[in-house]
N, C-alpha and C positions, 0 to 999 in steps of 0.2 A: 735398808742400806741405801745411801744416797748415790745416785749415778753422777759421775764426774762430767761436767759440762766443759767441752773443749774451749780454749780461748777463741774469741770471736774471729781472729785472723785465720783460723784453721778449720772453719766450719765447712761441712758438706752442703750441697745445694739445699737439701731438705731442711737442714738446720738454719741456713741463711733465711729461708722463707719463713720458718717459725719465728726467728728473731725479728724479721721485718714486720711481721703481723703484730708484734708486741710494741706498743707505743714507746716504751722506755728504751728499747734497743733498735728501733727502726733505722735511725741514721747510721749507727755503727754497722748494722747488717748490710745496709745499702753500700757503704764504703767498702766493705769486704767484698761484696759482689762486684763492684767496679774494679777493685784491685785484681780480683781473680780473672775477670773476662775482658778488661779494657784493651789489653794488647792484642788479643785474638780478634776482637771486634774491629779494632783499628786496622789491622793488616787485611782483614777480610774486605773492609771498605776501601782501603788504599789500593788493593789490586784492581778494584773496579773503577775508581775515579782518578787514580794515578797521583794527583796533586796532594801534597802533605796537608796544606791548609784546608782544602776541601774535605779530606779524610778526617782531619782533626775536628772540624765543625760538625760533620755528620756523626762522628762518634759521640760528641756531646749531645747532639739531638737524640740519638738512640738512647742514651742513658737518662735523658730527661723524660722520654716516653716510658722507659722502664720504671722510673720513679713513680710516675703517675698511674701506671697500670699493673705494677707488680702485685698489689694486694688482690687484683682480680685474676691472677694467674692460677688456673685450676689444677695444673700438674698433669694435664693429659699428655704432655710431651715432656722431654727433658728440658731443664731450664736453659741450657746452652742452645738447643735448637730453637727455642722461643726467641732468645736474644738474636740468633742468626737470622731468623725470619724478619724481625724488626729491622735489623741492619740491612738485609737484602732489599727489603721494601724501600728503605730510605735511599739506598744506592740507586735503585731503578727509578724512583721518583725524581731524584736529583738529575740523573742522566736524561730523563724525559723532559724535565723543565729546561735543561740546557738545549735540547733538540728543538723545543718550541721557540726558543729565542734566536734560532738560526734560520735564515731564509733561503740558503742554498741547499745543495744536496746534503741532507741532514746527517746521515750515517757517515759519509766520507769526511765531512767537516769536523764532526766530533772526533772521529778516529784520528784525523790529522792534528787536531788540537791536543789530544791526549798523547799522541806520538811525539809532538814537539815538547810537551812537558816531560815525557820519558827521556828524551834526548838531553834535555837541559838540567835534569834533576841531579843534585849532588848525592842524594840519598839512595839512588838506584845505581848499583854498579853491576858489572858482569861482563863476561866475555861476549864475543860476537854472537855466539849461538843463543845465549841467554837473552840478549837484546833483540835478536830476531824472533825468539819465542814471544817476548813481551809485545812486540809490534804485531805479530800474527794474532795474538789474543785480542788486540784492540780492533781487529778487523771483524771479529765475531759479533753477531747480534748480542745485545746486553744479557739477555736471559741465558743464552748458550755459554757466554763467557762466565757468567755467575756459576752455572752448573760445573763447567770445566774447573774453575778455581776451587770450588768446594771439594770436588773429587780429587783433583791432582795435587793441589797445594795443601788444603786443609785435611786431606785424607779421610773425608767423611764417607760413610757407607751410602749406598743408594737409598736405603731405608731412611737414614737421617736426612738426606737431601730432600726426599719426598715429604717428610714432616715439615721441613723448612719452607719448601716451595709450594706444597699442596699439589704436586704433580705425581703421576704414577711412576713407579720404579722403571717400568718398561719404556716410558717416554723419556725418562732421564738417561737411561742407558743409550737409547738411540741418539739423543741430543749430544751426549758425551762422545759417542763414536763419530758422529758427523763433525763435531768440533775438532776432534783429534785428527781426522782426515784433512780438514781445511788447514789446520796448523802445519801438518806434515807437508802439504802441497806448497804452502807459503815458504816454509823453511828451506825446502829443496829447490826453490826457484833460483 
């Protein structure tokens, strides 16, 4: 009996990987992967860098890296955690490059720049408390903000975040707790 192969647009991650490894279906499988994860990756990045153009550029960079390295993906983790790891590293690298280009108080300057982008963005809307939350997030160290975003907004488990960041679950829980306290203090000021 022949097993029915699902249309390429409805493939599970395992099937996408199998299709990607076959020369004849590589491009279609990659396009499916991009359609499936592009929006999630974009918003993961956007929450870190705030600016749409920067997030768009970084999202493209992530998928270029994915194209070049997907054949080497061993499947030790879930595909989306691997994608999040690449995206997270791209974000942190981008923010570190920005910091190296600034000669004044680095963290404050970057936070002020991102806050200005947040205030002027047409794409980011929200009431006063949402805006205060976003500004509080920008005051967190980059890695702490990354952990907070993945837990709070993306609703990832500590185990998934540990796979993405290579950090222990205990350290992640502590980081999240500290971030939440800092945010609470800022919001209630």
